[in-house]
Phi, psi and omega in degrees: 000152172214156181208163170197162172244154179229104181275129178194154176265344191222013185282162176278113188271000185292151171249141182224155172255114174270120187281162169299139182223153173250138187238150181292147178300137178081004180280169181236152177263129179285140176243108179276164173289144179307130179202112187246355174280167185289137341282138195296336173264120170134156182229327183059233177290119187276110174204144183295147171254181183295341181250020177066016171259178184250161176296163198279156170205186179223140183297151176286198187274005184293336177281339176081002181263119181304331179303334184262003177285146184302322184289347180258007177269144183302131181267165174093005181242315185201149180274076182294141184236180180294159186275120167288156182247158178257358178171175178221160171229157178303136179274157175259167185294314184235132171244140184282155175282151180204160174271127185244148175215203175306320165243143180297151193247295187203143177257181186293346178262011179067026166280127189223155181234146160240162187220146173210117178292138183228142176290148180215162184276349180235142177222164184216161175258147178282162173302145184077352180241026179097004181229195185237349188286141184259326190250136161257179186291328183292317180286327173302312183292323179295317177298320179297318178293327179290332194239348186232162182244342184235159179298316182298315180294322179297315181297314181297318179295313180299316179297315181296317180296318181294320178295318183286317189253348180096150182230141176224154180271184187287343177231139178227009172215151174089194188286343186267009187296324180278319182292339180253007190285329183253166178216150170237135169242135163269129187236120184229149168231199183283351184234332186226156171229139182226157170247128185240121176251142178211149174205163176294156171274185185277359175266343184078003183238007181214205184205160171241134180210158177209153177217144178230136179283138176274125180302147175303143181072011178252164177230146173238160177221132179239124181245054180068034173208142177305147180234352178280125180251273180289141184230137176225091184289348174282342176270078187289348175287336186235348181224143169226154180186166179283151182291342180267009187307314183275322184296315180297320179296318182291315185286346175257009180060030173277343182208138184277354180079358182248315180284166177301133181287131177236110185301312182296315179298323182287316193247343182291143177295130182293142180228159170277165187299316183295320179292322184293336181296332176299329183270306186289331181291328175294320177298315178302315184295315181295315181297319182282334172290320180291327182223086183299343179278354182288120179274091185230127180281143174289348180254129181211182177282180188295340181253006183058039188297331181265008175272143178288152174301320180212167176221153178297137178176108178268110188248148173269170175300321179297324177299316180297318178298319179296317179296321179297335181264009185283147175232035184062029181304142177062029171234169176299349184252018184304116183283350177273359183245158173090175186299321183295338179278355180072186185289342186241022172068040180282117182278353185294127170242024179056044163222076201297147160246161190278057181280345182248017181247173173246138172273127176230145181285131169236114188281148181293328185260057173253159176278336177201150177277161180304141181300332179295342184248349189255007177219175183101162180204172176287355182281338185209127176292141181208115180294345180268017175241126185304318181306311186292322179298315181289329176296318179297313181297315180299317180290320182286310181296330179297333179295326182235047194310310185299328182271318189271330186295329174302325177293320177296314181299324180295318179290320175306314183297315180297311182298313185286323175297318178297322179294315178297320181294331183264004186277331186297127179205144176224090188237335186299314186296329186262322188247353177092171187291321182299318178294323179295315179299316179297318180294315181294322178296314179295322180294317178299317177299316182297314181296317181296318180292319179299317179295317182296315179298317181295322182281333173294317176297323177298316180301313178299322182293313185287330175293322178292319187275333186229104176197155174055032177081012182234153172248122183256136181207183179055051184290339183274357180271170182299318176231117183297160182264140176235125180245125179291132177296318181063189181221138177295138185297327179297324180288319177300319178295316183296324182272002175083022180297324182271006184109193180305140181295135174291162181298327180238121181292150179288347178095165185278353183266357183257130183230156181245156178261149176287150179238128179272123183247343183267111182299324182297339182260007186296322179297315178298315182293330177294317178295318177298326180295334178279325186245014180216164179203166174280147170300145182301128178083009182237155182237147172281156171235139183241000000 
């Protein structure tokens, strides 16, 4: 299994099914310039934007996915046009179908990718933008899904293409060129899992890459930094890499050629200790959640040099979902605690993890992905788009996280348990592939709709139950109950509600009672006093 998250303020969130296709002999495959904002394929009028991406366009019909056709892109915002290309490579006769997203996901042979951008010491510009490189990580991975069936074959193909045609990172101008220069892919098939690192070489027209096999029953975690350290290219069962791996490091003084070669030390972009903790601490958290017996300190050097490449841990899909929703709970770094979490324990620092979403199965071998996931954009809110429904719930429930998130978690459990219970099927052997594809497509639609309906009802429920500083309950009684959310006194003191902070805080166990000062409201407040109360450990403010 593999997974990843992609944090962004402006990316194209749609999922699409790119079908299996047959191509004419002697044809070529178009390679567009990296573009991940809506619609992710296309440039239209070529001019730089503030993020070094280009204004929008939409890919033509060569990908075969209706989501990318011009007529299916939202109208009324910009006159998106067909995608110009920055180069081509020879096409193959047959390309496999795959599920595509901001980063490509999985093909019909269950070859799958996860992604993590990593800083690197070398960067390059793409062709047509002042450089020579043809491939970014998204197009490398898409070509691999189109042409290969195994992780090993995918890695070798991506590496060979990048060396031959050049590789560039997500930024090629401005301050982000080094932090966006490298990439990591986790590459899995039904039998093996690998970690693949890549960056431009020092000519700007090729690439340096390495890959290491993950031992069976092990797990790896990448937090936007390379994790492969020692490399042994003679051990082809466990390592793959470019032939220039050592030469580029030596001629740029990244490695002296005498000490043991360390890929991360040689090629990772240097960071200060405080910045690196954002990267290495995520790695620490995942590894220790996967293997609680692992004696691993949350503090390490900037490269995580004393962290293992992988650790033993046999995880279920549910385990992965739980880890994705983690906020360092019950550790010294718990994001639900402290002043930054606000009065209601909101862990959001606006680099989201999917704690307010539902996981639903979308099978690789479907004829189309659910409509709830294949349309919509950041340009227009739409309750009939899964992204927008979960965004609303995440933003609203986050305001009252401690109170509202248990309701969200309860619905998540029901939806996801039902999906797992309904997934088992054995249809290929008896009814054939066409029947299987139809069944999987219908099942994906059913799961997505069930989740959407449940979360729409959840949104109505949490708005009804949590608003305006009150918690509403006991709806079946003659007079419903209202409990004031209040504010913890330690938080009020910290934010200066009572005036300048005293030299010694009163502590988190001391709370204050609200005082009614408006005589005109005494009748109302008396009634509230009979049918309402403060949340335990919280105080009203007047």
